[in-house]
PDB file with SEQRES, HELIX, SHEET and CRYST1 records, atoms N, CA, C and O in Angstrom:
SEQRES   1 A   54  UNK UNK UNK UNK UNK UNK UNK UNK UNK UNK UNK UNK UNK          
SEQRES   2 A   54  UNK UNK UNK UNK UNK UNK UNK UNK UNK UNK UNK UNK UNK          
SEQRES   3 A   54  UNK UNK UNK UNK UNK UNK UNK UNK UNK UNK UNK UNK UNK          
SEQRES   4 A   54  UNK UNK UNK UNK UNK UNK UNK UNK UNK UNK UNK UNK UNK          
SEQRES   5 A   54  UNK UNK                                                      
HELIX    1 AA1 UNK A    9  UNK A   11  5                                   3    
HELIX    2 AA2 UNK A   22  UNK A   39  1                                  18    
CRYST1    1.000    1.000    1.000  90.00  90.00  90.00 P 1           1          
ATOM      1  N   UNK A   1     -66.471 268.184 133.111  1.00  0.00           N  
ATOM      2  CA  UNK A   1     -65.944 266.830 133.080  1.00  0.00           C  
ATOM      3  C   UNK A   1     -65.652 266.391 134.508  1.00  0.00           C  
ATOM      4  O   UNK A   1     -65.016 267.123 135.265  1.00  0.00           O  
ATOM      5  N   UNK A   2     -66.093 265.251 134.864  1.00  0.00           N  
ATOM      6  CA  UNK A   2     -65.824 264.712 136.194  1.00  0.00           C  
ATOM      7  C   UNK A   2     -64.725 263.654 136.110  1.00  0.00           C  
ATOM      8  O   UNK A   2     -64.751 262.785 135.238  1.00  0.00           O  
ATOM      9  N   UNK A   3     -63.771 263.737 137.014  1.00  0.00           N  
ATOM     10  CA  UNK A   3     -62.742 262.703 137.138  1.00  0.00           C  
ATOM     11  C   UNK A   3     -63.218 261.799 138.267  1.00  0.00           C  
ATOM     12  O   UNK A   3     -63.302 262.225 139.419  1.00  0.00           O  
ATOM     13  N   UNK A   4     -63.523 260.570 137.937  1.00  0.00           N  
ATOM     14  CA  UNK A   4     -64.164 259.684 138.917  1.00  0.00           C  
ATOM     15  C   UNK A   4     -63.192 258.888 139.775  1.00  0.00           C  
ATOM     16  O   UNK A   4     -63.610 258.085 140.609  1.00  0.00           O  
ATOM     17  N   UNK A   5     -61.921 259.102 139.578  1.00  0.00           N  
ATOM     18  CA  UNK A   5     -60.915 258.455 140.421  1.00  0.00           C  
ATOM     19  C   UNK A   5     -60.125 259.533 141.124  1.00  0.00           C  
ATOM     20  O   UNK A   5     -59.999 260.649 140.622  1.00  0.00           O  
ATOM     21  N   UNK A   6     -59.595 259.204 142.278  1.00  0.00           N  
ATOM     22  CA  UNK A   6     -58.859 260.203 143.033  1.00  0.00           C  
ATOM     23  C   UNK A   6     -57.856 259.582 143.964  1.00  0.00           C  
ATOM     24  O   UNK A   6     -57.451 258.431 143.800  1.00  0.00           O  
ATOM     25  N   UNK A   7     -57.466 260.355 144.934  1.00  0.00           N  
ATOM     26  CA  UNK A   7     -56.471 259.952 145.918  1.00  0.00           C  
ATOM     27  C   UNK A   7     -57.200 259.564 147.206  1.00  0.00           C  
ATOM     28  O   UNK A   7     -57.766 260.422 147.883  1.00  0.00           O  
ATOM     29  N   UNK A   8     -57.185 258.284 147.539  1.00  0.00           N  
ATOM     30  CA  UNK A   8     -57.881 257.796 148.736  1.00  0.00           C  
ATOM     31  C   UNK A   8     -57.088 256.704 149.440  1.00  0.00           C  
ATOM     32  O   UNK A   8     -57.616 255.614 149.662  1.00  0.00           O  
ATOM     33  N   UNK A   9     -55.831 256.968 149.796  1.00  0.00           N  
ATOM     34  CA  UNK A   9     -55.052 255.914 150.444  1.00  0.00           C  
ATOM     35  C   UNK A   9     -55.640 255.472 151.782  1.00  0.00           C  
ATOM     36  O   UNK A   9     -55.387 254.352 152.224  1.00  0.00           O  
ATOM     37  N   UNK A  10     -56.426 256.343 152.436  1.00  0.00           N  
ATOM     38  CA  UNK A  10     -57.021 255.975 153.716  1.00  0.00           C  
ATOM     39  C   UNK A  10     -58.084 254.894 153.570  1.00  0.00           C  
ATOM     40  O   UNK A  10     -58.471 254.260 154.552  1.00  0.00           O  
ATOM     41  N   UNK A  11     -58.562 254.684 152.328  1.00  0.00           N  
ATOM     42  CA  UNK A  11     -59.561 253.646 152.084  1.00  0.00           C  
ATOM     43  C   UNK A  11     -58.962 252.411 151.401  1.00  0.00           C  
ATOM     44  O   UNK A  11     -59.693 251.478 151.069  1.00  0.00           O  
ATOM     45  N   UNK A  12     -57.674 252.397 151.194  1.00  0.00           N  
ATOM     46  CA  UNK A  12     -57.017 251.324 150.442  1.00  0.00           C  
ATOM     47  C   UNK A  12     -57.229 249.940 151.084  1.00  0.00           C  
ATOM     48  O   UNK A  12     -57.162 248.923 150.393  1.00  0.00           O  
ATOM     49  N   UNK A  13     -57.476 249.902 152.355  1.00  0.00           N  
ATOM     50  CA  UNK A  13     -57.693 248.604 153.026  1.00  0.00           C  
ATOM     51  C   UNK A  13     -59.051 247.988 152.680  1.00  0.00           C  
ATOM     52  O   UNK A  13     -59.274 246.799 152.905  1.00  0.00           O  
ATOM     53  N   UNK A  14     -59.945 248.797 152.138  1.00  0.00           N  
ATOM     54  CA  UNK A  14     -61.275 248.301 151.774  1.00  0.00           C  
ATOM     55  C   UNK A  14     -61.224 247.633 150.407  1.00  0.00           C  
ATOM     56  O   UNK A  14     -60.670 248.201 149.466  1.00  0.00           O  
ATOM     57  N   UNK A  15     -61.789 246.443 150.281  1.00  0.00           N  
ATOM     58  CA  UNK A  15     -61.791 245.745 148.995  1.00  0.00           C  
ATOM     59  C   UNK A  15     -62.437 246.589 147.889  1.00  0.00           C  
ATOM     60  O   UNK A  15     -63.482 247.207 148.096  1.00  0.00           O  
ATOM     61  N   UNK A  16     -61.815 246.604 146.743  1.00  0.00           N  
ATOM     62  CA  UNK A  16     -62.348 247.321 145.597  1.00  0.00           C  
ATOM     63  C   UNK A  16     -61.931 248.770 145.494  1.00  0.00           C  
ATOM     64  O   UNK A  16     -62.267 249.438 144.516  1.00  0.00           O  
ATOM     65  N   UNK A  17     -61.204 249.277 146.486  1.00  0.00           N  
ATOM     66  CA  UNK A  17     -60.776 250.673 146.450  1.00  0.00           C  
ATOM     67  C   UNK A  17     -59.696 250.863 145.398  1.00  0.00           C  
ATOM     68  O   UNK A  17     -58.715 250.122 145.352  1.00  0.00           O  
ATOM     69  N   UNK A  18     -59.894 251.864 144.560  1.00  0.00           N  
ATOM     70  CA  UNK A  18     -58.893 252.237 143.560  1.00  0.00           C  
ATOM     71  C   UNK A  18     -58.406 253.629 143.937  1.00  0.00           C  
ATOM     72  O   UNK A  18     -59.209 254.556 144.046  1.00  0.00           O  
ATOM     73  N   UNK A  19     -57.116 253.785 144.136  1.00  0.00           N  
ATOM     74  CA  UNK A  19     -56.543 255.081 144.478  1.00  0.00           C  
ATOM     75  C   UNK A  19     -55.383 255.377 143.544  1.00  0.00           C  
ATOM     76  O   UNK A  19     -54.691 254.470 143.080  1.00  0.00           O  
ATOM     77  N   UNK A  20     -55.182 256.650 143.276  1.00  0.00           N  
ATOM     78  CA  UNK A  20     -54.098 257.072 142.389  1.00  0.00           C  
ATOM     79  C   UNK A  20     -52.963 257.674 143.201  1.00  0.00           C  
ATOM     80  O   UNK A  20     -53.214 258.343 144.203  1.00  0.00           O  
ATOM     81  N   UNK A  21     -51.728 257.453 142.792  1.00  0.00           N  
ATOM     82  CA  UNK A  21     -50.621 258.160 143.433  1.00  0.00           C  
ATOM     83  C   UNK A  21     -50.772 259.670 143.197  1.00  0.00           C  
ATOM     84  O   UNK A  21     -51.263 260.073 142.142  1.00  0.00           O  
ATOM     85  N   UNK A  22     -50.369 260.491 144.135  1.00  0.00           N  
ATOM     86  CA  UNK A  22     -50.529 261.938 144.009  1.00  0.00           C  
ATOM     87  C   UNK A  22     -49.885 262.457 142.723  1.00  0.00           C  
ATOM     88  O   UNK A  22     -50.422 263.375 142.103  1.00  0.00           O  
ATOM     89  N   UNK A  23     -48.771 261.903 142.317  1.00  0.00           N  
ATOM     90  CA  UNK A  23     -48.094 262.329 141.089  1.00  0.00           C  
ATOM     91  C   UNK A  23     -48.996 262.135 139.884  1.00  0.00           C  
ATOM     92  O   UNK A  23     -49.089 263.014 139.026  1.00  0.00           O  
ATOM     93  N   UNK A  24     -49.659 260.992 139.815  1.00  0.00           N  
ATOM     94  CA  UNK A  24     -50.546 260.689 138.691  1.00  0.00           C  
ATOM     95  C   UNK A  24     -51.741 261.643 138.684  1.00  0.00           C  
ATOM     96  O   UNK A  24     -52.117 262.160 137.632  1.00  0.00           O  
ATOM     97  N   UNK A  25     -52.333 261.875 139.843  1.00  0.00           N  
ATOM     98  CA  UNK A  25     -53.498 262.743 139.937  1.00  0.00           C  
ATOM     99  C   UNK A  25     -53.152 264.186 139.567  1.00  0.00           C  
ATOM    100  O   UNK A  25     -53.914 264.836 138.851  1.00  0.00           O  
ATOM    101  N   UNK A  26     -52.026 264.691 140.042  1.00  0.00           N  
ATOM    102  CA  UNK A  26     -51.644 266.072 139.708  1.00  0.00           C  
ATOM    103  C   UNK A  26     -51.270 266.206 138.238  1.00  0.00           C  
ATOM    104  O   UNK A  26     -51.584 267.224 137.622  1.00  0.00           O  
ATOM    105  N   UNK A  27     -50.611 265.213 137.664  1.00  0.00           N  
ATOM    106  CA  UNK A  27     -50.295 265.267 136.236  1.00  0.00           C  
ATOM    107  C   UNK A  27     -51.563 265.213 135.391  1.00  0.00           C  
ATOM    108  O   UNK A  27     -51.654 265.896 134.371  1.00  0.00           O  
ATOM    109  N   UNK A  28     -52.538 264.414 135.801  1.00  0.00           N  
ATOM    110  CA  UNK A  28     -53.808 264.347 135.089  1.00  0.00           C  
ATOM    111  C   UNK A  28     -54.531 265.690 135.143  1.00  0.00           C  
ATOM    112  O   UNK A  28     -55.007 266.183 134.120  1.00  0.00           O  
ATOM    113  N   UNK A  29     -54.615 266.279 136.327  1.00  0.00           N  
ATOM    114  CA  UNK A  29     -55.273 267.582 136.464  1.00  0.00           C  
ATOM    115  C   UNK A  29     -54.564 268.640 135.627  1.00  0.00           C  
ATOM    116  O   UNK A  29     -55.217 269.447 134.967  1.00  0.00           O  
ATOM    117  N   UNK A  30     -53.251 268.641 135.649  1.00  0.00           N  
ATOM    118  CA  UNK A  30     -52.477 269.599 134.861  1.00  0.00           C  
ATOM    119  C   UNK A  30     -52.738 269.411 133.367  1.00  0.00           C  
ATOM    120  O   UNK A  30     -52.925 270.390 132.644  1.00  0.00           O  
ATOM    121  N   UNK A  31     -52.751 268.178 132.905  1.00  0.00           N  
ATOM    122  CA  UNK A  31     -52.980 267.894 131.488  1.00  0.00           C  
ATOM    123  C   UNK A  31     -54.391 268.291 131.059  1.00  0.00           C  
ATOM    124  O   UNK A  31     -54.566 268.901 130.004  1.00  0.00           O  
ATOM    125  N   UNK A  32     -55.393 267.953 131.861  1.00  0.00           N  
ATOM    126  CA  UNK A  32     -56.770 268.290 131.525  1.00  0.00           C  
ATOM    127  C   UNK A  32     -56.954 269.805 131.493  1.00  0.00           C  
ATOM    128  O   UNK A  32     -57.553 270.335 130.557  1.00  0.00           O  
ATOM    129  N   UNK A  33     -56.453 270.493 132.490  1.00  0.00           N  
ATOM    130  CA  UNK A  33     -56.601 271.950 132.541  1.00  0.00           C  
ATOM    131  C   UNK A  33     -55.866 272.623 131.389  1.00  0.00           C  
ATOM    132  O   UNK A  33     -56.399 273.538 130.761  1.00  0.00           O  
ATOM    133  N   UNK A  34     -54.656 272.179 131.113  1.00  0.00           N  
ATOM    134  CA  UNK A  34     -53.888 272.748 130.010  1.00  0.00           C  
ATOM    135  C   UNK A  34     -54.560 272.535 128.670  1.00  0.00           C  
ATOM    136  O   UNK A  34     -54.598 273.442 127.839  1.00  0.00           O  
ATOM    137  N   UNK A  35     -55.084 271.354 128.455  1.00  0.00           N  
ATOM    138  CA  UNK A  35     -55.762 271.052 127.196  1.00  0.00           C  
ATOM    139  C   UNK A  35     -57.063 271.840 127.072  1.00  0.00           C  
ATOM    140  O   UNK A  35     -57.396 272.316 125.987  1.00  0.00           O  
ATOM    141  N   UNK A  36     -57.782 271.978 128.147  1.00  0.00           N  
ATOM    142  CA  UNK A  36     -59.019 272.757 128.123  1.00  0.00           C  
ATOM    143  C   UNK A  36     -58.720 274.216 127.778  1.00  0.00           C  
ATOM    144  O   UNK A  36     -59.406 274.812 126.947  1.00  0.00           O  
ATOM    145  N   UNK A  37     -57.710 274.783 128.407  1.00  0.00           N  
ATOM    146  CA  UNK A  37     -57.346 276.179 128.142  1.00  0.00           C  
ATOM    147  C   UNK A  37     -56.863 276.354 126.701  1.00  0.00           C  
ATOM    148  O   UNK A  37     -57.107 277.398 126.095  1.00  0.00           O  
ATOM    149  N   UNK A  38     -56.198 275.369 126.154  1.00  0.00           N  
ATOM    150  CA  UNK A  38     -55.720 275.447 124.781  1.00  0.00           C  
ATOM    151  C   UNK A  38     -56.886 275.355 123.793  1.00  0.00           C  
ATOM    152  O   UNK A  38     -56.905 276.053 122.779  1.00  0.00           O  
ATOM    153  N   UNK A  39     -57.851 274.492 124.097  1.00  0.00           N  
ATOM    154  CA  UNK A  39     -58.907 274.173 123.145  1.00  0.00           C  
ATOM    155  C   UNK A  39     -60.097 275.135 123.178  1.00  0.00           C  
ATOM    156  O   UNK A  39     -60.950 275.087 122.292  1.00  0.00           O  
ATOM    157  N   UNK A  40     -60.164 275.992 124.174  1.00  0.00           N  
ATOM    158  CA  UNK A  40     -61.312 276.897 124.294  1.00  0.00           C  
ATOM    159  C   UNK A  40     -60.840 278.334 124.406  1.00  0.00           C  
ATOM    160  O   UNK A  40     -59.652 278.611 124.570  1.00  0.00           O  
ATOM    161  N   UNK A  41     -61.792 279.233 124.314  1.00  0.00           N  
ATOM    162  CA  UNK A  41     -61.475 280.659 124.480  1.00  0.00           C  
ATOM    163  C   UNK A  41     -61.436 281.056 125.957  1.00  0.00           C  
ATOM    164  O   UNK A  41     -61.134 282.205 126.280  1.00  0.00           O  
ATOM    165  N   UNK A  42     -61.735 280.126 126.843  1.00  0.00           N  
ATOM    166  CA  UNK A  42     -61.760 280.422 128.281  1.00  0.00           C  
ATOM    167  C   UNK A  42     -60.374 280.835 128.766  1.00  0.00           C  
ATOM    168  O   UNK A  42     -59.365 280.273 128.339  1.00  0.00           O  
ATOM    169  N   UNK A  43     -60.334 281.795 129.634  1.00  0.00           N  
ATOM    170  CA  UNK A  43     -59.076 282.226 130.225  1.00  0.00           C  
ATOM    171  C   UNK A  43     -59.079 282.069 131.735  1.00  0.00           C  
ATOM    172  O   UNK A  43     -58.095 282.383 132.403  1.00  0.00           O  
ATOM    173  N   UNK A  44     -60.189 281.583 132.267  1.00  0.00           N  
ATOM    174  CA  UNK A  44     -60.313 281.300 133.691  1.00  0.00           C  
ATOM    175  C   UNK A  44     -60.868 279.894 133.847  1.00  0.00           C  
ATOM    176  O   UNK A  44     -61.662 279.428 133.031  1.00  0.00           O  
ATOM    177  N   UNK A  45     -60.440 279.237 134.897  1.00  0.00           N  
ATOM    178  CA  UNK A  45     -60.877 277.871 135.144  1.00  0.00           C  
ATOM    179  C   UNK A  45     -61.123 277.693 136.631  1.00  0.00           C  
ATOM    180  O   UNK A  45     -60.280 278.060 137.450  1.00  0.00           O  
ATOM    181  N   UNK A  46     -62.254 277.142 136.982  1.00  0.00           N  
ATOM    182  CA  UNK A  46     -62.601 276.887 138.364  1.00  0.00           C  
ATOM    183  C   UNK A  46     -62.656 275.379 138.580  1.00  0.00           C  
ATOM    184  O   UNK A  46     -63.369 274.670 137.870  1.00  0.00           O  
ATOM    185  N   UNK A  47     -61.911 274.898 139.552  1.00  0.00           N  
ATOM    186  CA  UNK A  47     -61.917 273.473 139.897  1.00  0.00           C  
ATOM    187  C   UNK A  47     -62.668 273.334 141.210  1.00  0.00           C  
ATOM    188  O   UNK A  47     -62.337 273.992 142.197  1.00  0.00           O  
ATOM    189  N   UNK A  48     -63.689 272.469 141.218  1.00  0.00           N  
ATOM    190  CA  UNK A  48     -64.510 272.257 142.402  1.00  0.00           C  
ATOM    191  C   UNK A  48     -64.303 270.824 142.872  1.00  0.00           C  
ATOM    192  O   UNK A  48     -64.500 269.880 142.107  1.00  0.00           O  
ATOM    193  N   UNK A  49     -63.911 270.664 144.117  1.00  0.00           N  
ATOM    194  CA  UNK A  49     -63.759 269.346 144.718  1.00  0.00           C  
ATOM    195  C   UNK A  49     -65.088 268.979 145.341  1.00  0.00           C  
ATOM    196  O   UNK A  49     -65.570 269.671 146.238  1.00  0.00           O  
ATOM    197  N   UNK A  50     -65.686 267.891 144.869  1.00  0.00           N  
ATOM    198  CA  UNK A  50     -66.991 267.490 145.363  1.00  0.00           C  
ATOM    199  C   UNK A  50     -66.949 266.531 146.540  1.00  0.00           C  
ATOM    200  O   UNK A  50     -67.983 265.987 146.927  1.00  0.00           O  
ATOM    201  N   UNK A  51     -65.788 266.319 147.108  1.00  0.00           N  
ATOM    202  CA  UNK A  51     -65.650 265.385 148.216  1.00  0.00           C  
ATOM    203  C   UNK A  51     -65.066 266.126 149.402  1.00  0.00           C  
ATOM    204  O   UNK A  51     -63.937 266.613 149.339  1.00  0.00           O  
ATOM    205  N   UNK A  52     -65.815 266.213 150.467  1.00  0.00           N  
ATOM    206  CA  UNK A  52     -65.394 266.994 151.633  1.00  0.00           C  
ATOM    207  C   UNK A  52     -64.138 266.488 152.310  1.00  0.00           C  
ATOM    208  O   UNK A  52     -63.460 267.269 152.977  1.00  0.00           O  
ATOM    209  N   UNK A  53     -63.800 265.228 152.169  1.00  0.00           N  
ATOM    210  CA  UNK A  53     -62.640 264.689 152.857  1.00  0.00           C  
ATOM    211  C   UNK A  53     -61.305 265.042 152.229  1.00  0.00           C  
ATOM    212  O   UNK A  53     -60.264 264.937 152.878  1.00  0.00           O  
ATOM    213  N   UNK A  54     -61.327 265.455 150.984  1.00  0.00           N  
ATOM    214  CA  UNK A  54     -60.052 265.759 150.320  1.00  0.00           C  
ATOM    215  C   UNK A  54     -59.661 267.180 150.581  1.00  0.00           C  
ATOM    216  O   UNK A  54     -58.617 267.630 150.108  1.00  0.00           O  
TER     217      UNK A  54                                                      
END                                                                             
């Protein structure tokens, strides 16, 4: 699953930029990971950041 929104306050001056507060992003990641671990037999989870600037 890809989360297509993230934390980009450095780009906030650019029109159309959508950025999330760090609290919202960390709560979302925690909720997604917790739900995935609950719903599957997986006991390990790897998170890959596809953006070099973060």
